[in-house]
N, C-alpha and C positions, 0 to 999 in steps of 0.2 A: 177925383178918387180912383185908384186903379184897386182892384180886386184881385186875391191870390190866383185866380183861374185865371185873369187875362195875363197876371205876369209868367204864370208860368206859359203859357201859347207865348208869349211877346219873344221868352227868352230858348223856345226850341228853334225856331226860325226855320221851319220846314213844315208842312201841313200834317197835324194830328187827330185822330177822331177825339172828339169833346168828350164823348163818351168815357175815353179812356182816361185822358185828365181827370177827369171826376172820378173815376175809380182809383184812381192815383190817388187823390188827396184823400177819400175816404181810407182808404191802407193806412195813410202816412195821419189822420187825424187832423186834417185840415182843413176852415171853413171856406172853400174856395170864392164866398162873397164876404170876407174878409177884408179890412182895407190892408193891401201891400204896403209894409215901409221895412224900414233898415233891421230892427229885430227880428221880424218874420224872416227877411233876405237871408239871415244869416245865421236862423233856426237850422237845428238837423233835421227838422220833419219838411223846412221848404226846399232843401238841401238835397235830402231824398228823393223826393217829388219830384223834383229836376232830373236827378239821376236814373231815377226811372224811367221816365218820360223820352230823355234822351236814349237808354238802354232800348225801346220800344222799337225805336228807328233804327238799331243795329240790327234787331232781330228781324225786321221787317221785310216781307217779300219781294225781292224785285221780279216786274212783268215786263217782257221782252217781245217785240214781234218784230219779223222781219228785220231785224237787226237795228230795231230801235229801242228804248229802254223809257218805261213809265215811270215818272216819279220816284227812279231808281238810285241810289247811293255805289257810289263806285267802292271798290274794297278798299282803298285806300282814305275815303271820308269814313268809311265804316270802322278803319283801326283809330284814326285821328279823334273820332265821338268816343270809339273804348277806355284811349288815355283818359281822356276826359273824363267821363263816368267814372272809371277806377279812381281816376284821382279825388273827385267829390267822396266816393264810397270809402276810400281810407282815410279822408280827414272826418268825416262820421263817425267812424268805426265801425264798418260794415266790410264784409268782406268781398272782396272784388267779384267780378265776373270773366267769361274767355267767351270768344267766337267758337274754340270749339271746346267741346266735354273733354276732361283729363281721361285717358283710358283707366279703368278699373281692372284689378288684379284678384281674381277670385284663388282663396287658396282652401281647398277643402271646404267648411260652410262656415269658411269665417273672410269677411269683407277687407281687403285693405288697401 
């Protein structure tokens, strides 16, 4: 039997803190110890949790020293992951995310 928590970790293909995965599951109302099955895998909660975990990879800080990167994703990798993340969010009806925040224009006291 595979748990929901293990399924999320397995689908990410990249080291991610278990505490973060647990936080995401709580926010998405998933019990990580429950059995992973077809219905769960296609649920909005699981798909949202997967997208949240993948999005965290895009947001992760890259460490480099002496022209060597440690556990770093390239900009190309991040863009590919972001496309997948936004595809998931679109499918479950949630707003997409971006690497760079959109500029905001202030007019008087109003935000537009």
